[in-house]
C-alpha positions as CSV (number, residue, x, y, z in Angstrom):
1,X,0.0,0.0,0.0
2,X,1.2,3.5,-0.9
3,X,0.0,6.7,0.8
4,X,0.8,10.1,-0.6
5,X,-0.7,13.6,-0.7
6,X,-1.7,16.1,-3.4
7,X,-2.2,19.9,-3.1
8,X,-2.6,20.9,-6.8
9,X,0.7,22.7,-6.6
10,X,3.3,20.0,-6.5
11,X,0.8,17.6,-8.2
12,X,-2.8,18.1,-9.2
13,X,-5.4,15.6,-8.2
14,X,-6.3,15.0,-11.9
15,X,-2.7,14.0,-12.6
16,X,-2.7,11.7,-9.6
17,X,-5.9,10.0,-10.8
18,X,-5.2,9.9,-14.5
19,X,-3.0,6.7,-14.7
20,X,-5.6,4.7,-12.7
21,X,-8.5,6.2,-14.7
22,X,-7.0,5.0,-17.9
23,X,-6.9,1.4,-16.6
24,X,-10.1,1.4,-14.6
25,X,-12.9,-1.1,-14.8
26,X,-14.8,0.6,-12.1
27,X,-15.1,4.3,-10.9
28,X,-17.1,5.7,-8.1
29,X,-17.4,9.4,-7.3
30,X,-19.0,10.7,-4.1
31,X,-18.8,14.5,-4.1
32,X,-20.7,17.4,-2.8
33,X,-20.5,19.6,-5.9
34,X,-19.9,18.8,-9.6
35,X,-19.3,21.2,-12.5
36,X,-18.7,20.5,-16.2
37,X,-15.3,22.1,-15.9
38,X,-14.3,19.1,-13.7
39,X,-16.4,16.4,-15.3
40,X,-14.8,17.2,-18.7
41,X,-11.4,16.3,-17.3
42,X,-12.7,12.8,-16.6
43,X,-15.2,12.4,-19.5
44,X,-12.9,10.6,-21.9
45,X,-11.9,8.0,-19.4
46,X,-15.5,7.5,-18.1
47,X,-16.7,6.9,-21.7
48,X,-13.8,4.5,-22.3
49,X,-14.6,2.5,-19.1
50,X,-18.3,2.2,-20.0
51,X,-17.6,1.3,-23.6
52,X,-15.4,-1.6,-22.4
53,X,-18.1,-2.9,-20.0
54,X,-16.8,-1.2,-16.8
55,X,-19.0,0.4,-14.2
56,X,-19.2,4.1,-13.2
57,X,-21.2,5.6,-10.4
58,X,-21.9,9.1,-9.1
59,X,-23.3,10.2,-5.8
60,X,-23.7,13.9,-6.1
61,X,-24.8,16.7,-3.8
62,X,-27.3,19.3,-5.0
63,X,-27.2,21.3,-1.7
64,X,-27.1,25.1,-2.4
65,X,-27.8,24.4,-6.1
66,X,-24.0,24.5,-7.0
67,X,-23.8,21.3,-9.0
68,X,-24.3,22.3,-12.6
69,X,-27.4,21.0,-14.4
70,X,-25.3,20.2,-17.5
71,X,-23.5,17.5,-15.6
72,X,-26.8,15.9,-14.5
73,X,-28.1,16.0,-18.1
74,X,-25.0,14.4,-19.5
75,X,-25.1,11.6,-16.9
76,X,-28.8,11.1,-17.3
77,X,-28.4,10.7,-21.1
78,X,-25.6,8.2,-20.6
79,X,-27.6,6.3,-18.1
80,X,-30.4,5.8,-20.6
81,X,-28.0,4.0,-22.9
82,X,-26.3,1.7,-20.3
83,X,-27.2,0.1,-17.0
84,X,-23.5,0.3,-16.1
85,X,-23.8,4.0,-15.1
86,X,-25.4,4.9,-11.7
87,X,-26.5,8.4,-10.8
88,X,-27.7,9.2,-7.3
89,X,-28.2,12.6,-5.7
90,X,-28.8,14.2,-2.4
91,X,-30.6,17.6,-2.1
92,X,-31.3,19.8,0.9
93,X,-31.8,17.9,4.2
94,X,-35.5,17.0,4.5
95,X,-35.5,16.9,8.3
96,X,-33.7,19.0,10.9
97,X,-31.5,16.1,12.0
98,X,-30.3,15.2,8.5
99,X,-26.8,16.4,7.8
100,X,-25.6,18.3,4.8
101,X,-23.9,16.0,2.2
102,X,-20.3,17.2,1.8
103,X,-17.8,14.3,1.0
104,X,-15.2,14.2,-1.7
105,X,-14.3,10.6,-2.3
106,X,-12.9,9.2,-5.6
107,X,-12.5,5.4,-5.9
108,X,-10.9,4.1,-9.1
109,X,-10.2,0.4,-9.5
110,X,-9.5,-2.6,-11.7
111,X,-9.3,-6.3,-10.7
112,X,-5.8,-5.9,-9.2
113,X,-5.6,-2.5,-7.6
114,X,-7.5,0.4,-6.2
115,X,-6.8,4.1,-6.0
116,X,-8.7,6.1,-3.4
117,X,-8.7,9.9,-3.0
118,X,-10.2,11.5,0.1
119,X,-9.8,15.2,0.8
120,X,-11.1,18.7,-0.1
121,X,-11.5,18.5,-3.9
122,X,-15.0,18.7,-5.4
123,X,-15.6,17.5,-9.0
124,X,-14.7,20.9,-10.5
125,X,-11.7,22.2,-12.4
126,X,-10.7,24.1,-9.4
127,X,-10.9,21.0,-7.2
128,X,-9.1,18.7,-9.6
129,X,-6.5,21.2,-10.9
130,X,-6.5,24.9,-10.1
131,X,-7.3,25.4,-6.4
132,X,-5.0,24.8,-3.5
133,X,-6.5,21.6,-2.1
134,X,-5.3,18.7,0.1
135,X,-6.1,15.1,-0.7
136,X,-4.9,11.8,0.6
137,X,-4.1,9.3,-2.2
138,X,-4.1,5.7,-1.3
139,X,-3.0,3.0,-3.8
140,X,-3.7,-0.5,-2.6
141,X,-4.3,-4.1,-3.6
142,X,-8.0,-4.9,-3.7
143,X,-7.9,-7.3,-0.7
144,X,-6.5,-4.7,1.7
145,X,-8.7,-3.9,4.7
146,X,-8.5,-0.2,4.0
147,X,-10.3,-0.8,0.7
148,X,-13.3,-2.5,2.4
149,X,-13.3,0.3,5.0
150,X,-13.6,3.1,2.3
151,X,-16.3,1.2,0.4
152,X,-18.1,0.9,3.7
153,X,-18.1,4.6,4.2
154,X,-19.1,5.2,0.6
155,X,-21.9,2.7,0.7
156,X,-23.1,4.1,4.1
157,X,-23.9,7.5,2.5
158,X,-25.0,6.1,-0.8
159,X,-27.8,4.1,0.8
160,X,-29.1,6.8,3.1
161,X,-32.8,7.3,2.7
162,X,-32.3,10.9,1.4
163,X,-30.5,9.7,-1.7
164,X,-32.6,9.5,-4.9
165,X,-32.2,8.8,-8.7
166,X,-33.1,12.0,-10.5
167,X,-35.4,11.7,-13.6
168,X,-35.5,14.2,-16.5
169,X,-38.5,16.1,-15.0
170,X,-36.5,16.6,-11.8
171,X,-33.4,17.7,-13.7
172,X,-35.5,20.3,-15.7
173,X,-37.0,21.8,-12.5
174,X,-33.5,21.8,-10.9
175,X,-32.1,23.6,-14.0
176,X,-34.7,26.3,-13.8
177,X,-34.1,26.8,-10.1
178,X,-30.3,26.9,-10.7
179,X,-30.7,29.6,-13.4
180,X,-33.0,31.7,-11.3
181,X,-30.6,31.6,-8.3
182,X,-27.7,32.6,-10.5
183,X,-29.6,35.6,-11.8
184,X,-30.2,36.8,-8.2
185,X,-33.4,38.7,-9.2
186,X,-35.5,39.7,-6.2
187,X,-38.6,39.3,-8.2
188,X,-37.8,35.6,-8.7
189,X,-37.4,34.7,-5.0
190,X,-41.0,33.4,-4.6
191,X,-40.6,31.5,-7.9
192,X,-37.4,29.9,-6.6
193,X,-39.0,28.9,-3.3
194,X,-41.9,27.3,-5.2
195,X,-39.6,25.3,-7.4
196,X,-37.5,24.2,-4.4
197,X,-40.7,22.9,-2.9
198,X,-41.5,21.0,-6.1
199,X,-38.1,19.5,-6.1
200,X,-38.5,18.3,-2.5
201,X,-41.9,16.7,-3.3
202,X,-40.4,14.9,-6.3
203,X,-37.5,13.7,-4.1
204,X,-39.9,11.9,-1.9
205,X,-41.2,9.7,-4.8
206,X,-38.1,9.2,-6.9
207,X,-36.4,5.7,-6.7
208,X,-33.7,5.3,-4.1
209,X,-30.5,3.3,-4.4
210,X,-30.7,-0.2,-3.0
211,X,-28.0,-2.9,-3.0
212,X,-28.4,-5.4,-5.8
213,X,-26.6,-8.6,-6.8
214,X,-24.3,-6.5,-9.1
215,X,-22.9,-4.8,-6.0
216,X,-22.1,-8.1,-4.4
217,X,-19.2,-9.6,-6.4
218,X,-15.6,-10.5,-5.4
219,X,-14.1,-8.8,-2.4
220,X,-16.9,-6.1,-2.4
221,X,-19.2,-8.6,-0.7
222,X,-17.1,-8.1,2.4
223,X,-18.3,-4.4,2.5
224,X,-21.9,-5.3,3.0
225,X,-21.2,-7.8,5.7
226,X,-19.6,-5.0,7.7
227,X,-22.3,-2.4,7.0
228,X,-24.9,-1.6,9.8
229,X,-28.2,-3.1,9.0
230,X,-30.0,0.2,8.8
231,X,-28.5,1.1,5.4
232,X,-30.5,-1.7,3.8
233,X,-33.9,-0.4,5.1
């Protein structure tokens, strides 16, 4: 196992990820915010992975309406073409005791090794390349305990009840809300509030991620054995 650090000055996170992205058969991204400026740096490798039968999954935060609708539209379009892409989102907390979704975890793997990044970088150009950030990079064989530990953390927030799979209707309402907020027009404040309420109502009925047999292969089965029972309910 190798542990190192990136700060986007001595080495950018995208440069640290790139060799593993090019060989990956599975990619998982759990980030608070995503912008096309960051997604575009991964897009070629994501498409290559999917074309070769690999799996790619995103768990994105929509808190504060910072994630760009363009990213959601692209992922939704890809998802319609292949079942190997997963897209799950987390919006504003629905209850007072639900925490804000704010992780930055990148897991890139193939059958022999795993690269994990945990730190401060969101899926944006700034996070991956331009900002001063701090990330811990772990390179490990797939059977190391630390790998099942990080998958346990990732799966823990993926299967929270507040996660949902956005459909096109949801993305369109989200896009309208996003644009209204960016314009910062006082006359649109009531409109924005109404749209946020519509988003929350849709979140209650949209499908939620649940573990399936495709999650339970090889060493990943160990992850679910170690998860608390509540994540399956």
